[in-house]
C-alpha positions in Angstrom: -44.2 -28.2 52.0 -46.6 -27.8 49.6 -46.8 -26.5 45.9 -47.1 -23.5 45.6 -44.0 -22.6 47.7 -41.9 -25.3 45.9 -42.9 -22.9 42.9 -41.4 -20.1 44.9 -38.0 -21.2 46.2 -37.0 -22.7 42.5 -38.6 -18.8 40.9 -36.1 -17.4 43.6 -33.4 -20.0 42.7 -34.3 -19.5 38.4 -34.0 -15.6 38.8 -30.2 -15.5 40.0 -29.3 -17.9 37.3 -31.3 -16.4 34.7 -30.0 -13.3 35.2 -26.6 -14.0 35.3 -27.1 -15.8 32.1 -28.9 -12.6 30.1 -25.5 -10.7 31.6 -22.9 -13.7 30.5 -24.9 -13.6 27.0 -24.8 -9.5 26.4 -21.9 -9.2 27.0 -20.5 -12.3 24.8 -22.8 -10.8 22.4 -20.6 -7.0 22.7 -18.0 -8.9 22.5 -18.5 -10.4 19.1 -19.8 -7.6 17.8 -17.0 -5.6 18.9 -14.0 -8.1 17.3 -16.2 -8.0 14.4 -15.8 -4.5 14.1 -12.4 -4.2 14.3 -12.0 -7.4 12.1 -13.9 -5.4 9.8 -11.6 -1.9 10.2 -8.9 -4.4 9.5 -9.2 -5.6 6.7 -11.1 -1.6 5.1 -7.2 -0.4 6.4 -5.7 -4.2 4.4 -7.5 -3.3 1.5 -6.0 0.6 1.3 -2.5 -0.7 1.7 -3.0 -2.6 -1.4 -5.0 -0.1 -3.7 -1.9 2.4 -2.6 0.4 -0.3 -3.0 -0.4 -1.2 -6.8 -1.0 3.0 -7.6 2.5 3.1 -6.0 4.3 0.1 -7.8 2.6 2.0 -10.6 4.3 5.7 -10.3 7.0 3.0 -9.9 6.6 1.6 -13.3 6.2 5.0 -15.0 9.3 6.5 -13.3 11.9 3.6 -14.2 9.9 4.2 -18.0 10.7 7.5 -17.9 14.4 7.3 -16.9 15.3 4.3 -19.3 13.7 7.4 -22.0 15.9 10.0 -20.5 18.4 7.9 -20.6 18.6 6.8 -24.4 17.8 10.8 -25.1 21.9 10.9 -23.1 23.6 8.7 -24.9 21.9 10.2 -28.3 22.7 13.0 -27.2 26.5 12.3 -25.9 26.7 10.6 -29.3 26.0 14.2 -31.9 28.7 15.1 -29.3 31.4 13.0 -30.4 30.1 13.5 -33.7 30.3 16.7 -33.3 33.9 17.0 -31.9 35.3 14.9 -34.4 33.9 16.6 -37.1 36.0 20.2 -35.2 39.1 17.6 -35.3 39.2 16.5 -39.4 38.3 20.0 -39.6 41.5 21.5 -37.6 43.6 18.9 -39.5 42.2 19.8 -42.8 43.1 23.5 -41.6 47.0 22.4 -40.4 47.6 21.0 -43.6 46.8 23.4 -45.5 49.0 25.6 -43.9 46.6 27.4 -41.8 46.0 27.9 -38.2 43.5 25.9 -36.4 
């Protein structure tokens, strides 16, 4: 066996190994790129959900303030109604004491 034959045999054996290594490396690279895209998409969706959640918390807070204000307004109107009813009852009593019909 001379050197040229050994070199030719080595090249024939190395070529399939080089090809296999290149294919394996390309598949690994493609998988890493695909997984990176998935992670970026997940992070993007997570950020959007957190922003929406913050907006919804603010809306709930605003609605609670509104409800509390309406509750106070309702209480004030009930108080005014009770005061008016008490005044009507007082005036009916005065009318009855004076001999009139209420």
